[in-house]
Wavefront OBJ file of the C-alpha trace (Angstrom):
o trace
v 105.080 44.692 106.767
v 105.671 42.391 109.702
v 102.878 40.383 111.300
v 102.899 40.873 115.065
v 101.847 38.521 117.836
v 98.996 40.948 118.597
v 97.716 40.582 115.016
v 97.929 36.783 115.279
v 95.959 36.966 118.531
v 93.329 39.211 116.893
v 92.863 36.853 113.935
v 92.797 33.838 116.250
v 90.108 35.511 118.351
v 88.016 36.285 115.250
v 88.432 32.701 114.033
v 87.678 31.374 117.534
v 91.055 29.618 117.663
v 93.292 29.212 120.686
v 97.081 29.121 120.464
v 99.676 28.888 123.190
v 102.541 31.398 123.156
v 104.830 29.095 121.134
v 102.143 28.510 118.485
v 101.471 32.275 118.246
v 105.170 32.919 117.695
v 105.413 30.174 115.047
v 102.217 31.419 113.332
v 103.606 34.972 113.191
v 106.860 33.681 111.679
v 105.033 31.616 109.058
v 102.693 34.469 108.132
v 105.697 36.791 107.810
v 107.289 34.325 105.372
v 104.109 34.390 103.286
v 103.935 38.204 103.333
v 107.631 38.438 102.389
v 107.047 36.104 99.438
v 104.070 38.137 98.212
v 106.099 41.350 98.519
v 108.846 39.699 96.481
v 106.283 38.827 93.781
v 105.214 42.486 93.703
v 108.740 43.388 92.551
v 108.236 41.530 89.251
v 107.503 43.535 86.119
v 104.142 42.292 84.861
v 103.402 45.159 82.489
v 103.700 42.832 79.472
v 101.476 40.112 80.988
v 97.801 40.176 80.090
v 95.388 39.936 83.035
v 93.804 36.508 83.355
v 91.139 34.936 85.517
v 92.567 31.450 85.008
v 95.952 30.118 83.971
v 94.398 27.928 81.277
v 92.627 29.285 78.227
v 89.125 28.011 78.991
v 85.910 28.740 77.151
v 82.341 28.469 78.362
v 80.786 25.185 77.246
v 77.271 25.903 78.479
v 74.376 26.188 76.094
v 72.615 29.464 75.426
v 69.671 30.281 77.663
v 66.359 29.894 75.926
v 62.731 29.960 76.968
v 61.165 26.519 76.756
v 57.733 25.206 77.674
v 57.408 24.142 81.295
v 54.880 22.345 83.463
v 51.825 24.132 84.767
v 51.470 24.590 88.540
v 48.727 21.942 88.566
v 51.005 19.399 86.841
v 53.858 20.168 89.216
v 51.691 19.767 92.324
v 50.066 16.582 91.031
v 52.612 14.335 92.801
v 53.248 16.559 95.821
v 52.639 14.702 99.088
v 51.132 17.875 100.607
v 50.063 21.140 99.034
v 48.556 24.409 100.160
v 46.537 26.063 97.390
v 49.083 26.366 94.581
v 52.190 25.820 96.746
v 54.159 22.904 98.132
v 53.577 22.357 101.846
v 56.690 21.287 103.720
v 57.347 20.560 107.398
v 58.573 23.438 109.549
v 62.334 23.208 109.975
v 63.067 26.216 112.176
v 61.358 26.256 115.569
v 60.103 29.504 117.029
v 61.848 30.767 120.155
l 1 2 3 4 5 6 7 8 9 10 11 12 13 14 15 16 17 18 19 20 21 22 23 24 25 26 27 28 29 30 31 32 33 34 35 36 37 38 39 40 41 42 43 44 45 46 47 48 49 50 51 52 53 54 55 56 57 58 59 60 61 62 63 64 65 66 67 68 69 70 71 72 73 74 75 76 77 78 79 80 81 82 83 84 85 86 87 88 89 90 91 92 93 94 95 96 97
C-alpha cells in the first residue's frame, strides 16, 4: 500500500498543515517507509506470543474502592467564598454570543 501525494495533501488539510511540493514528496516517502516496515512486521509468526497490553509485567498497585464517610454539603460550603443555596457559585467563564 503506497501513500500518494494526494493522501498526504488530504491529511495535511485535515491537520491544517501546509507543505510545499518538496515537503509533500518527502512526507510521502517517509510514510511509505513506515508502512513498509509495518507490513514487514505483519509477516512475523506471532501465534506463540501471548497478547499483552504492556511489555512489562505490571500489576495494579491501587487500593480497593471503599465507601468512607465524607463531609456534609454544609461543611463543604463553609469555606466557599460564594455559594448559591447548596452549590458553589463561580464566575462565568464562557461569554454568551
